[in-house]
N, C-alpha and C positions, 0 to 999 in steps of 0.2 A: 560505713561512718554515720553515726547518730550525732545529733546535734545538742549539746549539751543545754538543760532547763534553765529558764532563769529562776534565779531563786530572789524573791521580794523579802527583804528583812525590816524589822521597824526602825524608825526614824532615828537617826544617829546625830547625837547633840553636837559632835565633833564637825559635821559634814560644812557648816558655815565657815570654821577656821580653816578646812582643808582646802575649801576654794578658794580663801582669801592666801593662803601661802602659793598654789600654785598660780592665781591670778596676779599675784605682785612679780611674779618669777616671766611672767606673760607680759606684763606690763613694762616690765625693764626691756627686755629682749623686742618688745615691738614699738616701743616707744610711741612718737606721734602715728603711726600706721595704724593703729587701735582706737577709735573715737570712744569705744568704752568694750569695759568688759562685765559681765553680767553673769551671775550664778543663775540657772535656769532649770528647769525640770521636776523633777519631783523631791529631791536632795534638796532645792531651792525655800520647800514647803514647809516650815515647822508643823511637825507632828506624823509628816506622811509618811507610810510605808513605800520604800521603795528597792530598784535594785541597788546595791552598794557600787555606785557608778558617779562622779559628779559630773552635771553637763555643764557646758562652759559655752557661752555666745560670746566672740568677738567682733563687734561691727566695725565695720571698713569703709571706705569711700570706693573702693576698687576692689575687685576679687583679680590679683596681680600678679605676676613673679616675684614682687617686694615682698607681698604677703608669703608665697610659698618658700622665698629665700630667706624669711626671718623665722619664719616657723621650724626649717632645717636647722638652720642654726642651736636653735634649743634643742633638737633631736626629736622635733617631732614630725611623723611621716604624713604627706598627703594621700589619701583613701582616693584611688583611683576611679572607685566606682558610686561614690557617695555624692553625688555631684547637684544633686536636688532634693527638695523637700516633698512630702505630699501635699494636694493642693486639696482644702474642705470645700465641699460643696458649698456652690452661692459666690464663690471668690475667682478674680480675674485668674485665669490660666495661662496668660502668656509664661511661658517658663523665664523668661527672664526677670518674672517676681519671686521665683523660688527657687534659683540658683545657687550654689552655696560650695565651701570647701569645708571637708571632713578631715580631722587629723589624728592621729594614732599617738599614744603618749611617748614620750621619751622611755628609754628603758630605765626601769627600776623606780618607774614615778607610778603613784597608785591608779588605779582604772580612770579615764575620762572619757568624755564623747567632746572633744572640742569642734565647734559649730565656727564658720566664719562668715558673716553677710553682709549685705551692704545695708547701710545706713538708709532707712526709709522706705525699705521694701517689705512685702507683705509678711514675705518667712524670716523677718529680722524683728517686728511688731507681734507676730503670733506667739513666738514663746513668750513674751515678756508679757503681755495682756492674761493670757493662760495660767502662768505664774502668778499674776497679782491678783486675779479673781479666785485663785483656788486658797490664797492668801485670807482672802476677805471672805471666804465660803469654808470654815472647814467641816458642814456634814458634806457639801458637795466632793472633798478631799479624800475625806474619808469613804465614801462611797466609791470614789474614784480608786483608791488602795484596796480594797474589797474588789473590786473587776481586776486588779493587777493580779493578785494573790491567785486568784479562779483561774484565770487566764495561764498562769505559772505553773498551776497546779496539775490543771486537766486538760491542758491545750498536748495534742497530740503529735504534734508538729512544732516542737520551738520555735524552729525559724521563721514561722507564721505570726508569732507573736506580734511582732509591730504591726502586721497588716488586718489584725484582729483588734489590734487595741486603737486604730485610728480614726476608725469610726467612733468609737466612744470620745475620744480626745474631740473629735471634732464636734459634738454634741454640747460640751461643754464649754469648746470655743464661740460656738456660735450664742448661747447664752452670754457668756464673757463680752461677745459684741454689743450685745444688749445693754448689758450692764454698763459698759463703758460710755453708753449715751446720755444716757442720764447723770452719771458719775461725774463726768467729764473726765475719764481717767487719761492720763498721759503715763507714759513710762518716767519712772522714776529713775531720780541719777543714775549716774552707773555705780554698780558694785564696787567698781574700781575704776 
């Protein structure tokens, strides 16, 4: 069985609205369990080419059965194999800082990557800082888009796409960490 290739498409103006529609349903279904719901990843950066998949981060107090039950009620299914994030160089390597839940979307919903992470953990901060850095640095975003397009086109094993992309993302993230200090960066208010 061959792995499908990743397709990187030009930025779509509809992505923020699609996120808002899905996030509204998540907000309704999760209530106070969700401290914040954010549009993350490449589709959250205006002008950035990306896979046509809406990345969503739900921030919670704890990864627990209440979250799983609420997501299941909305038709989401928990992935048993995606329980932690890649750890960038120089970061605290304690697994507790990188645990997450990952959910597959309900039948009939557009494709999403829905990550649930704990407030204040390193992996909850990472995608928000990464997104905001790319929003503030469009040339870096365009270089990143070019890398993603080349990986999607030339990588002989598409299943390796995330493993090859992660070190490049780390380079951007490390620059973002340096940028965060003089700018006093803090995550903006939740998208929803």
